[in-house]
C-alpha positions as CSV (number, residue, x, y, z in Angstrom):
1,M,55.0,11.8,-10.9
2,H,55.4,14.0,-13.8
3,F,57.3,16.9,-12.4
4,N,60.3,17.6,-10.3
5,T,59.2,19.2,-7.0
6,G,62.5,21.0,-6.7
7,Q,62.2,22.8,-10.0
8,L,60.0,25.9,-10.2
9,T,61.6,28.5,-11.3
10,G,52.0,24.7,-30.1
11,N,48.4,22.9,-34.6
12,F,44.9,23.6,-33.3
13,V,42.6,20.6,-33.0
14,P,39.0,20.4,-32.0
15,E,38.4,19.4,-28.4
16,N,37.3,15.8,-28.2
17,D,35.2,13.9,-25.8
18,S,37.6,11.0,-25.2
19,S,36.7,9.0,-22.1
20,N,39.1,9.4,-19.2
21,S,42.0,7.0,-18.8
22,S,43.9,8.5,-15.9
23,D,44.0,5.3,-13.9
24,M,46.7,3.2,-15.5
25,S,46.0,0.1,-13.5
26,S,45.0,-1.6,-16.7
27,D,47.8,-0.4,-19.0
28,S,46.6,-2.5,-21.9
29,D,43.4,-0.4,-22.1
30,M,45.5,2.5,-23.1
31,L,46.7,1.0,-26.3
32,S,44.6,2.3,-29.2
33,D,44.9,3.0,-32.9
34,S,46.0,6.5,-33.0
35,S,47.2,8.7,-35.7
36,S,50.1,11.2,-35.5
37,D,49.0,14.8,-35.6
38,S,50.7,16.9,-38.3
39,D,52.2,20.1,-37.0
40,T,51.4,23.1,-39.2
41,D,54.8,24.7,-38.5
42,I,58.1,24.0,-40.2
43,E,58.9,21.1,-37.9
44,S,56.4,18.8,-39.7
45,N,58.5,19.3,-42.9
46,E,61.9,18.5,-41.5
47,G,63.8,16.1,-43.6
48,S,61.3,16.3,-46.5
49,S,62.3,19.6,-48.2
50,N,61.9,19.5,-52.0
51,A,64.1,22.5,-52.6
52,N,66.5,20.6,-54.8
53,I,64.5,20.0,-58.0
54,N,66.4,18.7,-61.0
55,Q,66.1,20.7,-64.2
56,D,64.8,17.6,-66.1
57,S,61.9,17.2,-63.6
58,V,60.3,20.6,-64.3
59,A,56.9,20.0,-65.8
60,P,55.9,21.8,-69.0
61,G,53.8,24.8,-68.2
62,S,55.1,25.1,-64.7
63,S,56.3,28.4,-63.2
64,R,59.8,27.1,-63.4
65,E,59.7,26.3,-67.1
66,G,62.1,28.5,-69.1
67,L,64.4,29.3,-66.2
68,T,68.1,29.1,-67.0
69,L,70.2,26.7,-65.0
70,N,71.8,29.6,-63.1
71,E,68.4,31.2,-62.3
72,E,67.1,27.9,-61.1
73,E,70.1,27.3,-58.9
74,E,69.8,30.8,-57.5
75,E,66.1,30.2,-56.7
76,D,66.9,26.8,-55.0
77,E,69.6,28.4,-52.9
78,T,67.1,31.1,-51.8
79,I,64.6,28.4,-50.7
80,K,67.3,26.6,-48.8
81,A,68.4,29.8,-47.0
82,I,64.8,30.5,-46.0
83,L,64.4,27.0,-44.6
84,R,67.7,27.1,-42.8
85,N,66.8,30.5,-41.2
86,T,63.4,29.2,-40.1
87,K,65.0,26.2,-38.4
88,L,67.6,28.4,-36.7
89,N,64.8,30.6,-35.3
90,R,62.9,27.8,-33.7
91,S,62.2,28.4,-30.1
92,H,61.7,24.8,-29.0
93,P,62.8,21.3,-30.1
94,P,60.9,19.5,-32.8
95,T,58.2,16.9,-32.0
96,I,59.3,13.3,-31.2
97,A,57.1,10.7,-32.7
98,L,57.3,7.1,-31.3
99,D,55.9,3.7,-32.2
100,D,54.7,2.8,-28.7
101,F,52.5,4.4,-26.1
102,V,54.4,6.9,-24.0
103,V,53.7,6.5,-20.3
104,D,56.0,9.1,-18.7
105,I,58.7,11.7,-19.5
106,C,61.4,13.3,-17.4
107,F,63.9,16.1,-18.2
108,H,67.4,15.6,-17.0
109,P,68.2,18.1,-14.2
110,Q,71.4,19.3,-15.7
111,N,71.7,18.4,-19.4
112,D,69.6,19.0,-22.5
113,M,68.2,15.5,-22.3
114,I,64.8,13.9,-21.8
115,A,63.9,10.4,-20.8
116,V,60.9,8.6,-22.2
117,A,59.2,5.5,-20.8
118,N,56.8,3.4,-22.8
119,I,54.2,0.7,-22.2
120,L,56.5,-2.1,-23.2
121,G,58.8,-1.3,-20.3
122,D,61.6,0.3,-22.2
123,I,63.2,3.7,-21.6
124,A,64.7,6.0,-24.3
125,L,67.0,8.9,-23.8
126,Y,67.0,11.8,-26.2
127,K,69.3,14.8,-26.5
128,Y,67.6,17.9,-27.9
129,T,68.4,21.3,-29.3
130,N,66.0,23.8,-30.9
131,E,66.8,22.2,-34.3
132,T,67.0,18.5,-33.5
133,T,66.1,15.6,-31.2
134,E,68.5,12.7,-31.2
135,L,68.0,9.3,-29.7
136,V,71.2,8.5,-27.8
137,S,70.2,5.5,-25.8
138,S,67.5,2.8,-25.5
139,I,67.3,0.8,-22.3
140,E,65.2,-2.4,-22.1
141,S,64.4,-2.1,-18.4
142,H,61.1,-3.7,-17.3
143,L,59.2,-6.8,-18.4
144,K,55.9,-4.9,-18.3
145,A,54.7,-1.4,-18.7
146,C,56.7,1.4,-17.1
147,R,54.7,3.6,-14.8
148,D,57.0,6.3,-13.7
149,I,60.6,7.5,-14.3
150,E,62.6,10.0,-12.3
151,F,66.2,11.3,-12.3
152,D,68.0,11.7,-9.1
153,H,69.0,15.3,-8.2
154,D,72.3,15.3,-10.1
155,G,71.0,13.2,-13.0
156,K,73.5,10.3,-12.7
157,I,70.9,7.7,-11.7
158,L,67.5,7.1,-13.4
159,Y,64.8,5.5,-11.2
160,S,62.0,3.6,-12.9
161,T,58.9,1.7,-11.7
162,A,56.6,-0.7,-13.6
163,K,53.6,-2.9,-13.6
164,D,56.0,-5.9,-13.1
165,L,56.2,-4.8,-9.4
166,S,59.9,-3.9,-9.6
167,I,61.9,-0.7,-9.0
168,M,65.1,-0.2,-11.0
169,M,68.0,2.2,-10.6
170,T,70.1,2.6,-13.8
171,D,73.4,4.5,-14.3
172,V,72.7,7.0,-17.0
173,E,76.2,7.1,-18.4
174,T,77.0,3.4,-18.5
175,E,73.3,2.2,-18.8
176,K,74.1,-0.5,-16.3
177,L,71.7,-1.5,-13.6
178,V,73.0,-0.4,-10.2
179,R,70.1,-1.5,-8.0
180,F,67.1,-3.8,-8.5
181,Y,64.1,-4.1,-6.2
182,E,62.2,-7.3,-7.2
183,N,58.6,-7.6,-6.0
184,A,58.9,-4.2,-4.3
185,H,55.1,-4.1,-3.9
186,E,52.4,-6.7,-4.0
187,Q,50.5,-4.6,-6.5
188,P,51.9,-2.7,-9.5
189,V,53.8,0.4,-8.6
190,Y,51.9,3.5,-9.9
191,T,54.0,6.4,-8.9
192,M,57.2,7.5,-7.1
193,T,59.1,10.6,-5.9
194,I,62.7,11.2,-5.0
195,L,62.9,12.5,-1.5
196,G,66.7,13.0,-0.9
197,E,70.1,11.8,-1.8
198,H,69.5,8.4,-0.5
199,T,65.7,8.1,-0.1
200,F,62.6,7.8,-2.3
201,A,59.0,6.8,-2.0
202,T,56.6,4.7,-4.0
203,G,52.9,4.2,-4.2
204,D,50.9,1.3,-5.8
205,D,47.6,0.5,-7.3
206,D,46.2,-0.7,-3.9
207,G,46.9,2.5,-2.0
208,V,50.1,1.2,-0.3
209,V,53.0,3.8,0.3
210,K,56.5,2.7,0.9
211,M,59.7,4.7,1.7
212,W,63.1,3.4,0.7
213,D,66.7,4.1,1.7
214,I,69.2,2.9,-0.9
215,R,71.9,2.6,1.8
216,Q,70.0,-0.4,3.2
217,N,70.5,-3.9,1.7
218,G,67.7,-6.0,0.4
219,N,64.1,-5.3,-0.5
220,T,63.0,-4.1,2.8
221,P,61.5,-0.5,2.9
222,V,62.0,2.0,5.7
223,F,58.3,1.8,6.3
224,S,55.1,0.6,4.5
225,I,51.7,2.1,5.1
226,K,48.2,1.5,3.7
227,Q,45.7,4.3,4.4
228,M,44.1,4.8,0.9
229,E,41.5,2.6,-0.6
230,D,42.5,3.1,-4.3
231,Y,45.7,3.8,-6.3
232,V,48.2,6.4,-5.3
233,S,48.1,8.8,-8.2
234,A,50.8,11.3,-7.1
235,M,53.2,12.1,-4.2
236,I,55.0,15.3,-3.2
237,T,57.1,16.7,-0.4
238,N,58.9,20.0,0.4
239,K,62.6,20.7,1.2
240,D,62.0,19.8,4.9
241,N,61.2,16.2,4.0
242,K,58.9,15.9,6.9
243,Y,55.5,15.3,5.3
244,L,54.8,13.1,2.3
245,V,51.6,14.3,0.6
246,C,49.7,11.7,-1.5
247,A,46.8,12.0,-3.9
248,S,44.6,9.0,-4.5
249,G,41.9,7.6,-6.7
250,D,39.7,7.3,-3.6
251,G,39.4,11.1,-3.6
252,S,41.5,11.7,-0.5
253,L,44.6,13.7,0.2
254,T,46.6,11.6,2.6
255,T,49.7,12.9,4.5
256,F,52.4,10.9,6.2
257,N,54.9,12.0,8.8
258,M,58.1,10.4,7.4
259,P,60.4,10.8,10.5
260,A,57.7,9.3,12.7
261,K,56.8,6.7,10.1
262,K,53.0,7.1,10.6
263,L,49.9,8.7,9.2
264,H,49.7,12.5,9.8
265,I,46.3,13.4,8.5
266,Q,43.8,12.4,5.9
267,S,41.5,14.8,4.2
268,E,37.8,14.4,3.7
269,E,37.0,12.3,0.6
270,Y,36.1,14.3,-2.4
271,E,33.6,13.1,-5.0
272,E,36.2,12.6,-7.7
273,E,39.6,11.0,-8.1
274,L,42.6,13.3,-7.3
275,L,45.1,12.9,-10.2
276,C,48.1,15.2,-9.7
277,L,49.9,17.5,-7.2
278,G,52.0,20.7,-7.3
279,L,53.8,23.0,-4.9
280,F,53.4,26.8,-5.1
281,K,54.0,30.0,-3.2
282,Y,57.4,29.0,-1.9
283,E,56.1,25.6,-0.7
284,T,53.3,27.1,1.3
285,K,50.5,25.9,-1.0
286,V,49.6,22.5,-2.4
287,L,47.5,22.3,-5.6
288,T,45.6,19.1,-6.6
289,A,43.5,18.5,-9.7
290,T,40.7,16.0,-10.3
291,I,39.1,13.7,-12.8
292,K,36.3,16.3,-13.3
293,G,38.7,19.2,-13.9
294,K,38.4,20.9,-10.5
295,M,41.4,22.2,-8.6
296,Y,41.8,22.4,-4.8
297,V,44.3,24.5,-2.8
298,F,45.6,23.3,0.5
299,N,47.8,25.3,2.9
300,W,51.0,23.3,3.7
301,G,50.6,21.7,7.1
302,E,46.8,22.0,6.9
303,F,45.9,19.0,4.8
304,G,42.6,18.1,6.3
305,L,40.5,20.6,4.3
306,H,41.2,22.7,1.2
307,S,41.5,26.5,1.6
308,D,40.3,27.4,-1.9
309,E,38.5,25.7,-4.9
310,F,38.8,26.5,-8.6
311,P,35.8,25.4,-10.7
312,S,36.4,23.3,-13.8
313,L,36.6,24.9,-17.2
314,T,35.7,21.9,-19.3
315,K,34.4,19.2,-16.8
316,K,37.2,17.0,-18.2
317,A,40.1,15.4,-16.3
318,L,43.3,17.2,-15.6
319,N,45.7,14.3,-15.8
320,C,49.0,16.1,-15.0
321,M,50.3,19.3,-13.6
322,I,53.6,21.4,-13.8
323,P,54.5,24.4,-11.6
324,I,56.1,27.0,-13.9
325,T,56.4,29.9,-11.5
326,E,55.5,30.2,-7.8
327,N,52.0,31.3,-8.9
328,I,51.3,29.7,-12.3
329,A,50.4,26.0,-13.0
330,I,50.2,24.3,-16.4
331,T,47.8,21.4,-16.6
332,G,47.4,18.7,-19.2
333,G,43.9,17.7,-19.9
334,E,41.8,14.9,-21.2
335,D,40.7,17.2,-24.0
336,G,44.3,17.4,-25.3
337,M,44.9,21.0,-24.1
338,L,47.7,22.4,-22.1
339,R,46.4,25.4,-20.1
340,A,48.1,27.9,-17.8
341,T,46.3,29.0,-14.6
342,S,47.2,31.7,-12.1
343,L,46.5,30.8,-8.5
344,F,46.4,34.2,-6.9
345,P,44.4,35.9,-8.2
346,H,42.6,32.9,-9.7
347,Q,42.7,33.6,-13.5
348,H,42.6,31.3,-16.5
349,L,45.5,32.6,-18.6
350,G,45.0,30.6,-21.8
351,V,46.0,27.6,-23.9
352,V,49.8,26.9,-23.9
353,G,49.6,24.1,-26.5
354,Q,47.5,21.4,-28.1
355,H,47.5,17.7,-28.8
356,N,44.9,15.7,-30.8
357,F,44.5,13.2,-28.0
358,P,44.5,13.2,-24.1
359,I,47.7,14.4,-22.5
360,E,49.4,11.7,-20.4
361,A,52.5,13.4,-18.9
362,L,54.2,16.7,-18.4
363,D,57.6,17.9,-17.3
364,V,59.6,21.1,-17.1
365,N,63.3,21.5,-18.0
366,K,66.1,22.6,-15.7
367,D,65.6,26.4,-16.1
368,G,61.8,26.4,-16.4
369,T,61.7,27.8,-19.9
370,L,60.7,24.7,-21.7
371,I,58.1,22.1,-21.0
372,A,57.4,18.7,-22.7
373,S,54.0,16.9,-23.0
374,S,53.2,13.4,-24.2
375,S,49.9,12.3,-25.6
376,H,48.0,9.2,-26.5
377,D,49.0,9.6,-30.1
378,N,52.6,8.6,-29.1
379,T,54.0,12.1,-29.6
380,I,56.1,14.3,-27.4
381,K,55.9,18.0,-28.0
382,F,57.9,20.8,-26.7
383,W,56.7,24.3,-25.8
384,N,58.7,27.4,-25.0
385,V,57.0,29.0,-21.9
386,E,59.6,31.6,-21.0
387,Y,57.0,34.3,-21.6
388,L,55.1,33.2,-18.6
389,E,57.6,34.8,-16.2
390,S,56.5,38.2,-17.4
391,L,52.9,37.6,-18.4
392,S,50.5,39.9,-16.7
393,I,48.1,37.9,-14.6
394,Y,45.8,40.9,-14.0
395,E,44.7,41.3,-17.6
396,G,41.6,39.2,-17.7
397,I,40.3,37.5,-20.8
398,K,37.2,39.3,-22.0
399,G,34.3,37.3,-23.4
400,D,32.2,34.3,-22.6
401,K,33.4,31.0,-21.2
402,L,34.0,29.5,-24.6
403,K,36.4,32.3,-25.4
404,R,38.3,31.9,-22.2
405,I,38.6,28.1,-22.8
406,K,40.1,28.6,-26.2
407,H,42.2,31.7,-25.6
408,N,45.7,30.9,-27.0
409,L,49.0,32.1,-25.5
410,P,52.2,32.7,-27.5
411,S,53.5,29.2,-27.2
412,S,50.3,27.8,-28.8
413,K,50.5,27.3,-32.6
414,V,47.0,28.8,-33.0
415,D,46.2,32.5,-33.4
416,N,43.2,33.9,-31.7
417,A,40.5,35.2,-34.0
418,S,40.6,38.6,-32.3
419,D,44.3,38.9,-33.1
420,F,43.6,38.1,-36.8
421,F,40.8,40.7,-37.2
422,A,42.9,43.3,-35.3
423,D,45.2,43.5,-38.3
424,L,42.5,44.1,-40.8
């Protein structure tokens, strides 16, 4: 799960044809030689300013030759002031670059902090501002690759699942393990979601779903059900906590009645894997996206058949999804693009941001103004999406399909060609 269901409220690169890797059942397949992308804005130059140039190092014939010491010092101070001002005006934290493959990310529900899980089983906690990102904690949690991390509702406990079949609950402040479920599933746990103050649910690579109550002792779940023939890719519920909706690699949307501890309804099987889920329109609509880039809308409570279908823009997988408003979803794609889509009316709004490689995970911060995305190049980028609250969804993008696919929104670090020529 790469988003908190209770929270609703950029360096252009060519789109690539990387093969899909949404199913993480074989985590080792995701390790690849990847290069870090270089941001074109000021964040790529942090810590490497050459504003302080010694008088003796000025090359003969350079524009600085002949400057007096006072003139040179004055010029250097001007450069420093410009750099300081640029940093102060940043609207989002700088990029985090890591050594290991990032599997999942999760914003803290109350503080300016983000948790990062990697393929080695470790979890890192970063504090962030618009100027800096600071590693404050590194927790060696699991013996194998992490699959999913989630904070509880007040941010005191961090839940984590992994390929080692275990589930861990870690105290964020003390970093101590407070609960350990060993061999919680027979197959690696793929995803999880926090249901309430004492309950959570998990889904594994074999299609088994389990519900847990932390007030009970031992490793026994409240119930365990297998109704899907492939991995459970995502799970979601609403504030009533009656139905648990699950997306699966077998192409079905499967819903369980949690109080009754039984299957509620299973949709028809779609031709492609369902990869992610989101709640919209005040929890009356469920949106799911597929490995071929399609999106389907279901009415809450009517999970047997979708009520609307959105065609794919690129025919490439939409690996993750974030609800930003009650009507706007941001998706992370296999082509490395973050795109915003209005549900009603259905309208592609444009590119929110870009990575060089497929996007693996998304999350939104506590007030819905900032999102973070992780990519296969081991980077985490931040994007200020506050403008989406006031963006007109009725102003369509004129032009052909290619123009609509590449239309850049304010958070993107790329200007549209039409905007450039408009100033000429």
